[in-house]
MARLOSE-452041 format. One record per residue (C-alpha): x, y, z; residue in one letter. Coordinates in steps of 0.1 Angstrom, whole numbers, padded with zeros to 4 digits, always signed. Example, Ala and Ser with C-alpha at 12.3 -4.5 7.8 and 13.67 -1.06 7.14 Angstrom:
2
+0123-0045+0078a +0137-0011+0071s 
***
This chain:
524
+0000+0000+0000m +0013+0035-0009d +0023+0055+0022k -0002+0082+0012s -0030+0057+0013d -0047+0055+0048f -0080+0048+0064l -0097+0071+0089v -0124+0056+0110t -0149+0075+0132l -0168+0054+0158r -0195+0065+0182f -0222+0048+0203s -0259+0053+0201k -0268+0084+0220s -0299+0101+0234s -0286+0135+0222s -0310+0155+0201q -0282+0157+0175n -0281+0119+0171y -0307+0117+0142p -0289+0146+0124k -0256+0128+0127v -0270+0096+0114i -0285+0113+0084r -0251+0128+0076m -0233+0095+0080c -0257+0076+0058k -0247+0098+0029k -0215+0076+0028f -0215+0040+0016d -0189+0032+0043t -0213+0039+0072y -0222+0008+0093t -0242+0001+0125f -0235-0028+0147t -0267-0039+0165e -0250-0060+0192s -0228-0032+0205s -0250-0003+0194k -0220+0012+0177t -0219+0034+0146n -0189+0035+0123s -0179+0055+0092i -0147+0052+0072e -0129+0076+0049f -0100+0065+0027d -0073+0091+0018s -0092+0106-0011t -0125+0108+0007q -0109+0122+0039f -0094+0152+0021v -0125+0158-0001e -0150+0155+0028h -0129+0168+0057y -0153+0196+0065q -0182+0172+0068i -0160+0150+0090f -0153+0179+0112q -0190+0188+0116i -0199+0153+0125i -0170+0150+0150y -0178+0184+0167e -0213+0171+0174m -0203+0137+0188i -0169+0143+0204q -0183+0144+0239n -0205+0113+0235w -0195+0082+0253k -0176+0057+0231g -0165+0083+0204t -0131+0075+0190e -0110+0083+0159i -0087+0058+0143l -0060+0061+0116i -0052+0028+0101n -0067+0011+0132g -0047+0032+0157n -0064+0056+0181t -0058+0092+0171a -0066+0126+0186s -0084+0155+0169s -0051+0174+0166d -0036+0145+0147q -0066+0145+0124i -0061+0182+0118r -0024+0177+0111n -0032+0148+0087l -0055+0171+0067k -0029+0198+0066n -0003+0174+0054t -0025+0159+0026m -0038+0193+0015s -0002+0205+0013c +0008+0175-0008a -0019+0184-0033s -0001+0217-0039g +0028+0198-0056m +0004+0190-0084n +0005+0225-0099y +0035+0242-0082l +0062+0215-0084g +0090+0208-0060a +0094+0244-0050k +0061+0242-0031y +0079+0221-0004c +0101+0250+0005y +0093+0280+0026i +0114+0303+0004d +0111+0299-0034q +0145+0313-0042d +0165+0295-0015i +0157+0259-0008k +0148+0266+0027e +0148+0242+0056g +0147+0205+0056w +0129+0198+0023q +0095+0202+0039c +0077+0235+0046r +0061+0220+0078h +0094+0214+0095l +0098+0248+0112v +0108+0238+0148s +0145+0245+0138i +0155+0270+0111n +0180+0260+0085r +0190+0296+0077y +0191+0328+0095h +0159+0348+0093h +0155+0386+0097p +0139+0399+0129t +0103+0412+0129n +0093+0447+0140s +0095+0436+0177w +0131+0423+0173g +0123+0386+0173y +0134+0361+0147r +0107+0347+0125q +0094+0313+0135y +0106+0301+0169n +0141+0316+0166g +0161+0284+0169r +0187+0278+0142i +0208+0246+0136w +0240+0262+0150y +0222+0270+0183d +0224+0233+0192f +0258+0223+0205g +0285+0227+0232s +0321+0238+0235f +0349+0213+0235s +0385+0224+0233n +0373+0259+0224e +0354+0246+0194k +0316+0245+0191w +0305+0210+0185q +0272+0208+0165i +0247+0184+0182d +0233+0168+0150k +0217+0140+0170e +0196+0166+0189k +0187+0184+0158i +0175+0152+0141k +0156+0141+0172e +0136+0174+0173i +0129+0173+0135l +0119+0137+0135v +0095+0143+0165d +0080+0172+0147e +0075+0151+0115a +0058+0124+0136g +0035+0148+0153s +0025+0164+0120k +0020+0129+0104l +0044+0138+0075l +0049+0100+0070s +0017+0100+0050f +0030+0127+0026c +0040+0110-0007p +0068+0135-0012y +0084+0135+0022f +0113+0112+0031d +0127+0114+0067v +0161+0103+0054d +0165+0137+0037n +0171+0151+0072i +0203+0130+0075d +0214+0141+0040i +0210+0178+0049i +0227+0174+0083l +0257+0157+0067s +0263+0188+0047k +0265+0210+0078l +0298+0213+0097p +0305+0190+0126n +0324+0217+0145e +0330+0255+0143i +0361+0273+0157d +0348+0309+0164p +0385+0320+0169n +0395+0313+0133t +0362+0310+0114d +0354+0341+0092e +0317+0335+0093q +0309+0330+0130f +0317+0347+0163e +0311+0340+0200l +0276+0347+0213k +0277+0366+0246r +0248+0372+0270q +0245+0392+0302e +0234+0372+0332i +0219+0390+0361d +0218+0369+0393d +0204+0398+0414g +0238+0409+0428y +0261+0413+0398t +0257+0413+0360i +0281+0389+0344e +0287+0384+0307e +0288+0347+0297k +0296+0330+0264i +0264+0310+0255t +0272+0298+0220g +0280+0311+0185i +0263+0334+0160q +0270+0346+0124p +0291+0377+0120k +0273+0407+0107k +0286+0436+0087e +0268+0468+0079e +0265+0476+0042v +0257+0509+0024d +0221+0503+0014n +0209+0497+0050g +0207+0459+0047s +0228+0432+0064q +0251+0407+0046q +0249+0374+0065i +0271+0345+0053s +0273+0310+0068f +0270+0273+0058g +0281+0281+0022r +0250+0303+0018i +0254+0341+0013s +0224+0363+0008f +0212+0398+0016e +0183+0404+0040t +0164+0436+0039e +0155+0453+0072l +0118+0442+0069r +0101+0412+0082e +0103+0381+0060k +0070+0372+0046r +0051+0340+0056k +0022+0323+0039r -0012+0330+0054d -0039+0305+0044i -0073+0312+0060p -0091+0284+0079e -0125+0294+0065v -0139+0269+0041s -0169+0267+0018f -0185+0243+0043e -0186+0272+0068d -0206+0293+0044i -0244+0288+0040g -0269+0301+0015g -0244+0310-0012l -0241+0278-0032d -0247+0294-0067e -0222+0322-0060i -0196+0297-0047i -0199+0277-0078g -0192+0307-0100t -0162+0317-0078i -0147+0283-0080r -0152+0282-0118e -0134+0316-0123v -0106+0312-0098i -0100+0276-0087e -0104+0259-0121l -0076+0278-0139p -0052+0271-0110l -0060+0234-0108k -0065+0227-0145q -0042+0251-0164p -0039+0228-0193n -0076+0232-0201l -0072+0270-0205f -0040+0265-0225e -0059+0242-0249y -0087+0267-0252m -0062+0295-0258k -0078+0318-0233i -0065+0338-0204i -0084+0334-0171p -0102+0363-0155h -0079+0385-0135k -0102+0399-0109g -0137+0395-0094i -0158+0422-0079l -0182+0411-0051l -0209+0436-0044y -0239+0437-0022g -0251+0447+0013p -0226+0445+0042p -0227+0413+0063g -0236+0389+0034c -0204+0369+0033g -0182+0386+0008k -0151+0384+0029t -0158+0348+0039m -0161+0339+0002i -0127+0354-0005a -0111+0335+0024k -0128+0302+0015a -0115+0302-0020i -0080+0309-0007a -0083+0280+0016n -0096+0257-0011e -0066+0263-0034i -0041+0266-0006n -0033+0302-0016a -0016+0329+0004h -0043+0354+0014f -0036+0391+0016i -0065+0410+0030g -0063+0448+0023v -0083+0475+0040k -0078+0503+0014g -0072+0533+0038p -0043+0513+0054e -0023+0517+0022l -0027+0554+0019l +0001+0577+0030n +0005+0614+0030k +0040+0613+0017y +0044+0616-0021h +0047+0582-0038g +0045+0561-0006q +0009+0550-0012s +0018+0537-0046e +0049+0519-0032k +0027+0503-0005n +0004+0489-0032l +0034+0476-0053r +0047+0458-0022m +0013+0440-0018i +0016+0426-0054f +0053+0417-0048e +0043+0398-0017e +0017+0379-0036a +0042+0371-0063q +0067+0358-0038e +0042+0335-0021l +0020+0325-0051e -0005+0311-0055p -0020+0341-0038a -0053+0360-0035i -0053+0398-0029i -0086+0409-0014f -0095+0446-0014f -0122+0450+0012d -0144+0481+0008e -0125+0489-0024i -0148+0519-0030d -0129+0538-0003s -0097+0539-0024i -0108+0536-0061a -0136+0561-0066q -0144+0577-0099q -0117+0601-0112r -0123+0633-0132s -0101+0654-0154g -0096+0681-0127e -0086+0656-0101e -0060+0635-0119n -0032+0648-0096l -0052+0640-0064r -0035+0615-0040l -0062+0588-0044d -0063+0593-0082s -0026+0585-0084r -0033+0555-0063f -0060+0543-0087v -0036+0548-0116n -0011+0526-0099q -0037+0499-0092l -0048+0500-0129l -0012+0496-0140s -0006+0466-0117l -0037+0448-0128m -0028+0453-0165d +0005+0436-0159g -0010+0408-0137l +0000+0381-0161e +0037+0387-0152n +0030+0381-0115y +0021+0344-0118g -0008+0326-0101n -0024+0356-0085i -0060+0366-0085r -0075+0399-0072v -0109+0402-0055l -0126+0433-0044g -0157+0439-0023s -0180+0469-0021t -0216+0478-0011n -0214+0509-0034r -0204+0497-0068p -0216+0529-0085e -0188+0548-0069l -0160+0528-0085l -0139+0542-0113d -0151+0528-0146q -0116+0520-0158a -0113+0495-0129l -0144+0475-0136v -0139+0471-0174r -0130+0438-0189p -0094+0429-0183g -0094+0441-0147r -0123+0435-0124f -0141+0420-0153d -0164+0396-0134y -0190+0411-0112h -0210+0390-0087i -0238+0403-0066e -0239+0388-0031v -0275+0392-0020k -0292+0386+0013k -0300+0349+0019p -0332+0333+0007t -0354+0313+0030k -0334+0282+0023k -0302+0302+0028g -0314+0315+0061c -0320+0279+0072f -0286+0268+0061d -0268+0297+0078i -0287+0294+0110f -0282+0256+0111s -0244+0261+0108k -0244+0288+0135c -0262+0267+0161i -0245+0234+0152s -0231+0219+0184g -0250+0242+0207m -0270+0227+0236p -0305+0232+0222l -0338+0225+0239s -0359+0197+0222p -0388+0221+0217n -0370+0242+0192i -0384+0242+0157h -0354+0253+0136i -0372+0256+0103e -0400+0277+0117e -0375+0299+0135l -0353+0303+0104s -0384+0315+0084n -0384+0345+0107q -0349+0354+0097l -0358+0362+0060l -0345+0397+0052g -0315+0395+0075l -0279+0393+0064t -0257+0364+0072g -0240+0385+0099a -0274+0393+0114d -0283+0356+0115i -0250+0348+0132a -0257+0375+0158f -0292+0359+0165v -0276+0326+0172a -0249+0340+0194r -0272+0364+0213e -0296+0335+0218g -0269+0317+0237a -0262+0348+0257y -0299+0351+0266n -0298+0315+0279c -0268+0324+0301i -0285+0355+0314r -0317+0336+0321r -0300+0308+0339s -0273+0326+0360f -0268+0357+0380d -0239+0375+0364l -0224+0388+0396n -0226+0354+0413s -0210+0337+0383a -0181+0361+0382l -0174+0356+0419l -0178+0318+0418q -0144+0301+0419i -0156+0266+0408e -0166+0259+0373e -0203+0265+0366i -0224+0233+0363d -0237+0232+0327t -0254+0198+0329t -0289+0211+0324n -0281+0243+0305l -0301+0244+0273m -0310+0272+0249i -0347+0277+0245d -0366+0288+0215e -0376+0320+0233e -0339+0329+0237d -0336+0331+0199f -0368+0350+0195y -0356+0375+0221k -0324+0379+0202a -0343+0384+0169l -0365+0411+0184s -0333+0429+0196r -0318+0431+0161i -0350+0440+0144t -0357+0468+0169n -0322+0481+0165a -0326+0482+0128r -0362+0496+0125y 
***
């Protein structure tokens, strides 16, 4: 059996929980669901392909049953924790990125083959990283040359310790299931590192000293070694060690940010989601199709509609689906009073996306920075900014696998040059949810909540028609708060040291209606 093939089993006993019928209905959608009458045990299995494809459904089921007696998760017959399942999903999703990005996807840095030939092995850094704005090294700050001890005035590298830490990290993240990962590569890379370093004669390293304060005196002690640094004219630092020499700018090194929001978390937008996936996901996953058709995929999508209807969640979900770096931009954050700085900030956003492609740049409330220009205002600060944005979107093909999304609730304010074909050439209206959409969103929001048996979810969701997705989420959340207010005295709860007994705490239908009346009264 290929090492990337595995079997995840979810078992749980028959329960008196009100969610039990719902869980069974979800499980029965899969052919691998079974029920053993003698032990009253339910079981559902996912092979490697099904696990990745239906992970969100798996999570929804598990969240509802995790506290039931007899619930357990198994990977290839061995008991596993929810953290291991999450790591397994991350590993397999990461492996899928190799299909369209190639070997460079396994490295953190696309120019330098960073680390230990796997982007998930970050407990020890292979190379020196610049510090962030607070002065800390990126990641956890430990580098391979930090592990060792002095012997005969030479720093002996503890390769066994380095390997032990990396192998433990690989095990906890279940990298053994990745078809591209080989733990033996760690040995190969370690063999290329020096066994010892003499800081007295080495031109690349020097002694690392630290002040130790014992409360009486401050004493300087030698605690290890560190790379020598030399100031250069352009304000950057030249750092050389381990046969690698590269220049690091005095700005924080970028790190991929992939949102955790998925399409399973969004309700009531099925038709829109289908269009989004067709425009953005399909070209990235099946580029040969577009090459055969001799067409260039759409560059940008404009999402417009009332606030609170899920435009930002859609952008994050598509980034999660294609494992893309997500850059969320609040327009005014880029604007600067100094001449040319706003345009430079915008260029840096596109450079970051190019460095960490595939990437999605999401301009939230884009109308705040890209309003209609006029002939008299072509020298205005925000007009110059719009000109720069137009120029960058025109040259987007040169940036690689990057897509630009924008959202607004005032599309009529946008500059017409920005919304013409070739820039934001696909416009999608995100409307308030329909009756079915309200039911879907409300069901997702209250999933896992301790609900009273007398609640009629469909009837309650019918009362939500006309609200936005954010409003519906508020009703669900405020309903839970109303239950807490009804059941406990706030002052007593705050003063109580012991944990509050939640055994009989259940949200009533009236709690949700009270929350609904609050939001409708606030609006009207």
